N, C-alpha and C positions, 0 to 999 in steps of 0.2 A: 504494500500500500504506500509506504514511504517513497519507494523508487518511482512510482507512477505519478507522483505529484506534478501536475501541469503537463503530463505526457498524454495527450489525447490520441485515442485509437492506437496506442503503442503498448497497452497493458499485456497482451498475449505475447508480443515479441520480446518484451523485457523479461517476462516470466520464463520463457524457453531459453533465452540467452543466459539468465541467471542459473537455470538448471544445468546448462552446458558448463558454466564456470564452476559450479559445485562438484561436477564429476570430471573436470579436467579436459573438456572438449572445446575445440575451436569453433568459432562462429563466423559465417560469411553473411553480410547484409547486402542485398541487392536492391537498388532503388535510385531514383533520380536525385540530383542535388537538392539540398534544402528540405530533406525529410527527417532530419534529426538523427542520422545514423551515428555521428560522433557523440551526440548527447546520450544516446542509448548506451554506448560503450562506457561512458563516464559514470552513468547511473549504476550500471552493473558492478563496477569497481567499488562504488559506495556501499555495497552490501557486505564488504569485507573490512576487517580490522587493519588499519594502517597499510593500505595497499600501496605498492610501489608501481606507479602508473607511467607508461610511456606512450606517446602519441606522435605520429608523423604522417605528413601528407606526401605521398610518393609522386615522383615525376620521372621522366626519362633521363634527367640529369642527376638524379639522386645517386649518392655514393655510399659505399659500405660504412664509411666513417660517420655519416649522419645517422645511421641506424644502429650500428654495433659499437660505435665509439672510435675515437681517433687512435692512431698508432702512437705508442709511447716512445718519445724521442730518447728518453733516458735508457729504455730497454734496447733501442737500436744501437746506442753507443756501446752496449755490452753484447752486441751481436745476437740480440733476441728480438723476434718479431712478436710484439704483444700489444693488444689494444687496451685502452683505458675504458673499461665497460661500465663504470659507475654512472648512473643516471641515463643509461641507454638500454636498449631492448634486452641484452643478455642478463641484466640484473632486475628486470621488471617482473612483477607478479601478474600484472595485467597490461595489455598493450592494444593499441588501436592503430591500424595501418590503413589509411584512406587511399583510394585509387591504387590498390595493391598491384594490379596487373600492368601498371605503367612503369614499374620500377625495373632496374637493370637486372640481367641474368645473374650477376655476381651476388646481388642481394637476395634474389629469389632462391638460388641454390643453397645459400647459407641458411635461409629460413627453413628450407625443407628438413634439414637435420634438427634444427632447434625446436621446431614446433612438434615434431613427431617423437623424437627421442628425449627431448627436454635436456639437451646438452649443447654447449657452445665450444667449438674448437678454437681456442685462443692461442695461436702459435703452436707451441709444442704441448700445451696444457689443455686437457679436456675439463671444462668447468661445468658443473651442474647448473642448469638454468632454473630460476625460481618461478618461471612462467606457469600460471594456473590456467589461463585461457587467453588466446589471441583472437581479437575481433578484427576482421578485415572488412572493407567496404568498397563498393564500386557501383557504377551505374550500368555495368555490363558484366557478363560472365566471360571467362577467358576464351579467346578465339582458338579454334582447333589448330593443330599442327604447329604450335609454338613451344611445345615441350612443357606446358604448364599443367598438364593433367595430374601429375603426381602431387604437386603442391595443392591444387584444387581439391584433390581427394582427401587431403588432411583436414579440410574444413567439414566436419561431420554434420554440423547444423547449418542449414541454409535458409535464410528468412527473407521474405519479400517485404520491403518497407515502402509503402505507397503513400502518396499525398492523402491528406485528410479527406474523407468522402462524405461524411454526414454533415448536413447543413448546420445543425445546431452546434456541432463541435467546431466547425470552421468559424462560426460567429464568435464562439468563445476564444478561439485562437487569436483572431485579429483584434479582439477587444481587450486582451490581456498583454502584459509585458513579456519579454523573452524569458523562457524557462532557464533556470539556473542549472549549471552542470553539477553543482553540489546540492545535495539534499540531506536534510537532517534525519539520520537513522540512529536510533538509540544504541549506545555502545553495547547494551545487554544482548541485543539480537544480531550484532555484527559477527560475521564468521571469522574465527581466529584460525591461524595456520595449523595449529595442532588439531583443532576440530576437523578442519578440511582433510587432513591426512588420515585421521581415524575414520571419518565417514567414507572416504574412498576405499578403505580396506573393507568396510562393512557392506558397501554397495555390491561388491563382487560376490557376496554371500546370498544375495537375493536370487529367487528362483524364477526362471522363465517357465511359465505354466504351459501345459499342453495347448490351451486355447491360443496363447500368443504365438507359440510355435506353428500352429495351424495357420494363423493369420500371415505369418512370415512366408510360409510355403505357398500359400495362395497368391501372395504378392509376387514372389519370385517366378512362379509359373506364368502369371499374367504378363510380367515384364518380359519374360523370354518369348512369350507368344507374340507380343507387340514390339519386339526388338527392332525390326526393320522400320516400323513407323515412328516409334518414339526415340530410338537411338539412346537408350538409357543403359549404361553399364554401371553395375554396383559391385565394387571389389569385395573380396572376403574381409579385408581390413575394415571397410566401411560398415558391413553387416555386423562385425564384431563390436565396433564402437557404437553403432546404433543400439545394439543390445545393452551396452553399458548405460546408455541414455535412458532406455526403458526401465532398467533396474534402478537407476537413480530416481526416476519418477516414483516408482513403487516405494523406495526407501524413504523419501522425503514426504510421502503421503502416509507414512506410518504403517506400511504393509510389509510382509515378508515375501510376497509373491506379486508378479506382474499381473495386470488384467487388460481388458480391452482399451481402457482409456490411455494406458501407457503406449499401446501399439499405435494409437492415433498419431503419436509423435513421429512416426516413420515418414509422414508426409513432408517433414522438414529435412529429411536425411537422404532422400533417394533421387530427387530431381537434379538435372544437370544444367538446364537453361530455361529461360522464360517460356519457350514454346512448349515444353513438356511438363512444366510445373503443375498446371491445373490437372492434366491427364493423370499424372502420378498421384496427386491428392485424391482423385476419384477412385483410382485403383485401390489405394489404402482404405478409403472409406467403404468400398464395396466388400473388401476382404473382411473388415471388421463386422460389417452388417451380416455377412454370410456365416459367421462363426458363432455358434452357441457354446454352452458349457460342455466340457468333456465329461462324459458320464461313465466311462469304462465299458460301455456297450458299443458294439459296432452297428450303428444305425443303418448303414448301407447294407450290411449283411442281413439285418432284420427285414429291411425293405425287399431284398432279393428273396428271402425265405417266404415272406408274405405274398409276393407276386407269384412265386412258384405254386404256393398253396391255392391261390386264386385260380390259376390256370388248371390245376389238377381237379379242383372242385367242379369247375365248369366242364372239364373233359369227362369226368367220371359220373357226375350226377345229373348233368343237363345235356340235352341234345344240342350239338354244335351246328347242325344244319336242319332245315325243314325235312320232315319225313313225308314223302308223297305216296299217294295211292297208285301202285303200279302193278303190272303183270310180269311175271318172270317166265320168259320163253327161251328155252335152251341156254339158261344161265344169264340171259341179258334182260334188263328191266325196261319195260315199255309203259308209256301212258296210253290208255285206251280212250278213244274219242269217237263218238258217233256224229259223223258229219252229215248235215242236212243240206242237200244241194237244190236250190230253187232255180228253175228255168226262167229266164227273162220273159216277161209277158204271160207267164203261166204259173201264177202263184199257187194254184191248186195242185200243180204237179211237182212233187218233191221226190228226190232220189236220196237214198241213204247209203252212206259208205262208212264202214267201220275202219278207223285208222289206228295204226300202232305207231306211236311216236317214240323213238329211242330216248330214254331218260338221260343218256350221256350227253345229249346235245343241249341240255337245259342252260348250261353256262357258256355256250358257244354262240357267237354272233353270225356264224356262217349259215347259209341256207342249205337245206337238205330235203330229200324226198321221204315222206312217210311210207310205211309198208302196210299190206293187208294182212289178214290172219294167216295167210299161207306163206308170208314172208316175201311176197313179191313187191317190188318198188312201184309206187303209184307215181308214174312220171309226170302226170298232168297236174300234180299238186306240189307246191313248193312251200316249205315251212321255215320260219325264222323266229327264234326266241329274242325278246327284248330284255333289257336290264331288270325289269320288274317281274320276270318269270312268265309273262304271257306269250303265247305262240301265235303269230299271225299266219294265216293260211291263204295262199294265192293260187288261183286256177290259171294254168299256163296253156299254151298251144291253142288248137282250134276250139277247145271247149270253153275257153275264156270268154268267147263272144256269146255263149249260150247260157251261162250261169251267172247269177249274182255273186258278188264278192262275199265269201263266208265270214261270219264273225270270228274273232280270235278265240283261241282255246286257252284256258287257264287250268293247269293241273290241280287236282284236289289235294290239299295239305291235310294229312292225318295228324301230324304233330309238328308244331312250330318250333323254330330255333329258339332255345332258351327254356322250353318246356322241360320239366323234371322227368327223368327216366323212371320207369316203374321197375320193381323188383331189384333195386340197388342193394348190394351187400351192406347190411346194417353195421357190420364191424368196420367196414371201410369208412362209412359215414362218421362213426364214433372216433376213429383215428384222426380223420381230417379235422373234425370239430375240436378235438383236444390239441392238435398241433397249432391251430389258429389261436386257441385260448392261451397256449404257452407263449406265443409271440406277443399277444396282448398284455399278458402279465409283465413281460420284460419291458414293454413300452410304458406301461403304467408306473413301473418302478423308476424308470428314467424320468418320467414326468414329475413324480413326487420329489426326486432329487433336485431337479431344475427349479421347481417352485420354492423349495426350501432355500436354495442358494440365491434366489432372485432378490429377496428383500435385503440381504446383507450386501449383495452385489451393487444394488442401487445406491447404497450409502457410500460404498468404496469408490464410486465413479466421481465423487466430488474432488476435483483436482484444480490447482491454480495453473496447471500447464496445458489445459485444453478448455475451450469454451463450453458452456452448457449445451449449446447447439451441437457441438461436436460429440459430446458424451451421450447425447440422446441417440446417436447412431448405434452405440453399444446397447442401450436399453431396447432399441428396436430389434436388435439381433436376438436378444433373449426372448422377447415377445414373439418373434417369428418362430423361434425354436419351439416354444410352448404350443403355439397354434399348429405347427407341423406335427407335433406328437399327438395332439388331440385329434387331428384329422386321421392319423394312422390308426389310433385306437378305435375311432368310429368305423373305419374301414374293416377292422378286425371283427367288430360287432356285426357288420353287414355279412361278412363271410360265414360267421357262426349261424346267423339266421338262415342263410341259404342251405346250410347243412340240415337244419331243423325243419325246413319248410315241407 
């Protein structure tokens, strides 16, 4: 609260940047000039007790001396190459480097070792660096093929700092004076160096829960799937450091395990440039939304088992096709139809023809000739079945001019598709019903577990490192899981009722 004083629409950015500093991660701020990027860095340092702060605006003429300290003339006289690092970056606990990508390769190469390994090679001596967090800023991400990928990868947290968007906040901004870089933070709550070191040891003891691991794997799979479009590469080092950030979030929220709200922080760790930032954030949110509680039960396996039972119940207990009234002649099924032929102009003169229509043609769209009772093809008649099971009959040849067009023939259905079979083995019915009930019991057990955890979970979602709107995504994930389980249980009840019908 103290750090946010006068910082409009920067609360979430400061919170995540402070979290990064608390667990030793570096931060990159992307945004246009005049959006308080340097002010954010100074406020973060204010959260710590007696911070040694270093700040520098990079340009293409910057020299290593301006960042790492001048060469000691006295040491040179003694044939030693040593820099005087007091009051420069190697001795700072917090640093802000503005327009970082504009600096020279000599500076950037030295930075690479300093911010990753927290050491500074001062001539022949390797000095430990006191740096807790480096915050860098720019109005652009590093251009490709300039050899800056390794350094950019060291900035685990990447935050977009945009101009103020809300009208009432903008009015407050222009109505007030400039915000101070210093803010009054009570000494009692400032972080001391020994506390910082102890906390960083304890952070590593936090547990990554199965739910968070599931979210991570969903994100990795989606990024791999859309690699060609998004061009997002996440190194193993970045995943490892991102996991530390999530563990830190859990630790500072008083938990021993990570949860969905911690995983939301991944949206600040995985994007590479402004064109894929929003897409990556959506992928993270969708992964969180798709992940419920780990119950110990393989829900996909239960779904497969339930689907197989559904198929077996319909296969064994119900007719899968319409059963038609047919005649079996020499092993072949036929529909029998008495065809009344009316002579044109002579309605009182009717001729009768007994047709045998092969049942095998029911699902065929091809035309064919029916046969008489002796098995002889009736060439002057042409039959065709439509998609609804009706058979049109057409008179062909010379007779077509003498007879009216006959009405279509529809085979008689004795048993419809879906009708229950008679004389089904009662033991089979009992076995199927019990198997479905066993699946339902497992699903009900999972549902009870999820509902029990839901209340505590909602309390644990309260975090300063993600907005309420973001954490509602996690709430929706659990609600969706509960609804899915309830639907599965109802489907089991439907299958049991089919067995008992």
